[in-house]
Every structure is written in structure tokens, then in C-alpha cells.
C-alpha positions in Angstrom: 131.2 106.6 97.8 130.5 102.8 98.0 128.2 100.8 96.2 125.9 100.4 99.1 124.8 104.0 99.4 123.8 104.1 95.9 120.3 102.3 96.0 119.8 104.5 99.6 120.3 107.8 97.3 118.2 106.8 94.4 115.2 105.6 97.2 115.7 108.9 98.7 115.6 111.1 95.6 112.3 109.0 94.4 110.6 109.7 97.8 111.6 112.9 97.7 109.6 113.2 94.7 106.8 111.6 95.6 106.3 113.5 98.7 106.8 116.0 96.4 104.0 115.4 94.1 101.7 114.3 96.7 101.8 117.1 98.7 101.5 119.2 95.9 97.9 117.1 94.8 96.7 117.9 98.1 97.2 121.1 98.0 95.1 121.7 94.8 93.0 119.6 95.9 92.3 121.6 99.6 91.8 125.1 98.0 88.3 126.5 97.7 87.4 129.1 95.2 85.0 130.8 98.1 88.2 131.0 100.5 90.7 132.5 97.9 92.6 133.9 101.1 93.1 130.5 102.9 93.9 129.1 99.4 96.6 131.3 98.8 98.4 131.0 102.1 97.4 126.8 101.6 99.5 127.1 98.7 102.0 129.4 99.8 102.6 127.8 102.7 102.7 124.2 101.0 105.6 125.7 98.3 107.7 127.2 101.0 107.5 123.7 102.8 108.3 121.4 99.5 111.3 124.2 98.2 112.7 123.6 102.0 111.8 120.3 102.4 114.0 119.0 98.7 116.4 122.1 99.5 117.5 120.0 102.8 117.5 116.3 101.0 119.9 118.4 98.3 122.0 119.8 100.9 122.5 116.6 102.8 123.2 114.7 99.6 125.8 117.2 98.7 127.6 117.1 101.9 127.9 113.9 101.1 129.9 113.4 97.8 128.8 115.4 94.4 127.7 112.2 93.1 125.3 111.2 96.2 124.0 115.0 94.7 123.9 114.0 91.3 122.3 110.6 92.1 119.5 112.3 93.9 119.0 115.1 91.7 118.5 112.4 88.5 116.5 109.9 90.1 113.9 112.8 91.8 114.0 114.3 88.4 113.5 110.6 86.5 110.8 110.0 89.1 109.1 113.4 88.7 108.6 112.6 85.0 107.3 109.2 85.4 105.0 109.7 87.7 103.5 112.6 86.3 103.5 110.6 82.7 101.5 107.8 84.6 99.3 110.4 85.8 98.6 111.8 83.0 97.8 108.4 81.2 95.2 107.8 83.4 93.5 111.3 83.5 93.2 110.6 79.9 91.7 107.4 80.0 89.4 108.9 83.0 88.7 111.4 80.3 88.3 108.9 77.5 85.3 107.1 79.4 83.2 110.1 80.5 83.2 111.2 76.8 
């Protein structure tokens, strides 16, 4: 694996994390308590789509090399943690303003 592909795998992992969290956020925002059946299907369908997408990215990286897979996985997990940390700080700041 050459040094030019490493940033591409990092971007792919980070982009996958952004897609994962934004689609999860959208699914949660789209559920409605008055429609439990359709909400359940929305959440389950979104979960399956996210898992298939992540699996395809990981499989593609694994076919390229084990190092590419490790880079994609590491950047995916680090990006998810960073995004969740940012969202948590925003959520806490909004809650402090409302009190």
C-alpha cells in the first residue's frame, strides 16, 4: 500500500462514520409515537441499510489489504467518537441555556 492511498482510506472511514450517524439521527427524528408499526420498520430498515453499507466498505478495504481495513476501521471509530463528543457538548450547552 502506497502513501497516496492512506488518506483516501482515512476519508472513506470518516465519511462512513458521518453517513452512519447522520442516517441514524434522521431515522430517530422520523419516528412518530402515533405510528409505532411504521416507526419500527423505519428503524429496522435503516439499521439494515447502515450495516450493509458499512460491511461493503469494510469488505472492499479488506480485499485491498489488511492495512487498508485497519485504517478504515480506525478512522471510522475515531470519527464516530469525535462526532458524538461534539454532539454531546452541543446538547449539554443547549440544555444549560434552557434551565
